[in-house]
C-alpha positions as CSV (number, residue, x, y, z in Angstrom):
1,M,-51.1,-59.4,-55.8
2,P,-48.9,-56.3,-56.3
3,L,-48.6,-57.2,-60.0
4,L,-52.4,-57.2,-60.4
5,L,-52.9,-53.9,-58.5
6,G,-50.1,-52.1,-60.3
7,A,-51.3,-52.6,-63.8
8,T,-51.3,-49.6,-66.2
9,G,-52.9,-49.1,-69.5
10,E,-56.3,-50.1,-70.7
11,H,-55.3,-53.7,-71.6
12,G,-53.3,-54.3,-68.4
13,Q,-56.1,-52.9,-66.2
14,S,-58.7,-54.9,-67.9
15,C,-56.7,-58.1,-67.5
16,S,-56.0,-57.4,-63.8
17,L,-59.7,-56.8,-63.2
18,I,-60.7,-60.0,-65.0
19,A,-58.1,-61.9,-62.9
20,L,-59.3,-60.4,-59.7
21,A,-62.9,-61.3,-60.5
22,S,-61.9,-64.9,-61.3
23,L,-59.8,-65.1,-58.2
24,A,-62.6,-63.8,-56.0
25,K,-65.1,-66.3,-57.5
26,S,-62.7,-69.2,-57.2
27,V,-61.4,-68.7,-53.6
28,G,-64.4,-67.0,-52.1
29,K,-64.3,-66.1,-48.4
30,V,-61.0,-67.9,-47.9
31,G,-59.3,-65.2,-49.9
32,E,-60.6,-62.3,-47.8
33,P,-57.2,-61.3,-46.3
34,F,-55.7,-61.0,-49.8
35,L,-58.7,-59.7,-51.8
36,V,-59.5,-56.8,-49.5
37,N,-56.5,-54.9,-50.8
38,A,-58.0,-55.0,-54.3
39,L,-61.1,-53.0,-53.4
40,P,-59.6,-49.5,-53.8
41,F,-58.0,-50.5,-57.1
42,A,-61.4,-51.8,-58.5
43,F,-63.3,-48.7,-57.1
44,D,-60.8,-46.3,-58.8
45,L,-61.1,-48.1,-62.1
46,A,-64.9,-47.9,-62.0
47,A,-64.3,-44.3,-63.1
48,N,-61.9,-45.1,-65.9
49,K,-62.4,-43.4,-69.3
50,S,-62.5,-46.8,-71.1
51,E,-65.9,-48.4,-71.2
52,A,-64.2,-51.9,-71.2
53,V,-62.2,-51.1,-68.1
54,R,-65.3,-49.8,-66.3
55,G,-67.3,-52.9,-67.2
56,H,-64.5,-55.2,-65.9
57,A,-64.3,-53.0,-62.7
58,D,-68.0,-53.5,-62.1
59,A,-67.7,-57.3,-62.6
60,A,-64.7,-57.3,-60.2
61,I,-66.5,-55.2,-57.6
62,T,-69.5,-57.6,-57.7
63,A,-67.2,-60.6,-57.3
64,L,-65.2,-59.0,-54.5
65,G,-68.4,-58.0,-52.8
66,A,-69.6,-61.6,-52.8
67,A,-66.3,-62.9,-51.5
68,L,-65.8,-60.2,-48.8
69,C,-67.9,-60.0,-45.7
70,M,-69.2,-56.4,-45.3
71,A,-69.2,-56.8,-41.5
72,L,-65.5,-57.1,-41.3
73,P,-64.0,-54.0,-39.8
74,F,-61.3,-53.6,-42.4
75,V,-63.7,-53.8,-45.4
76,A,-66.3,-51.2,-44.4
77,P,-63.7,-48.3,-44.2
78,L,-62.5,-49.1,-47.7
79,V,-66.0,-48.9,-49.1
80,F,-66.9,-45.7,-47.2
81,N,-63.6,-44.1,-48.3
82,A,-64.6,-44.7,-51.9
83,T,-67.8,-42.6,-51.3
84,Q,-65.9,-39.4,-50.4
85,V,-66.8,-36.2,-52.4
86,E,-63.3,-36.0,-53.8
87,K,-63.7,-39.3,-55.7
88,P,-65.3,-39.4,-59.2
89,W,-69.0,-40.0,-59.2
90,Q,-68.6,-43.4,-60.8
91,T,-66.4,-44.5,-58.0
92,R,-68.9,-43.4,-55.4
93,V,-71.8,-45.2,-57.3
94,A,-69.7,-48.4,-57.4
95,A,-69.1,-48.3,-53.7
96,L,-72.7,-47.6,-52.8
97,Q,-73.9,-50.4,-55.1
98,M,-71.6,-52.8,-53.3
99,L,-73.2,-51.8,-50.0
100,V,-76.7,-52.5,-51.4
101,G,-75.6,-55.8,-52.7
């Protein structure tokens, strides 16, 4: 997982987000303990300058949201942390959209 979350550059970030979305879709709720660490990474990339990276981030957030149970006490703080005023507006929108479903 550290290799996926440490990706740099537009291509690397896009590939990491595609892999995260695929992983979340394939393992589902079983992967919660591992996938929860990917939420901040995906939220941060939702505000990326590259349209392609933003699109992949949205897809990854949607897939992660389906795989992660919002009632879990360690998921909600990550989502709420992404809504802080210091974060770019795109990051806050992505977090709020995850709450809505």
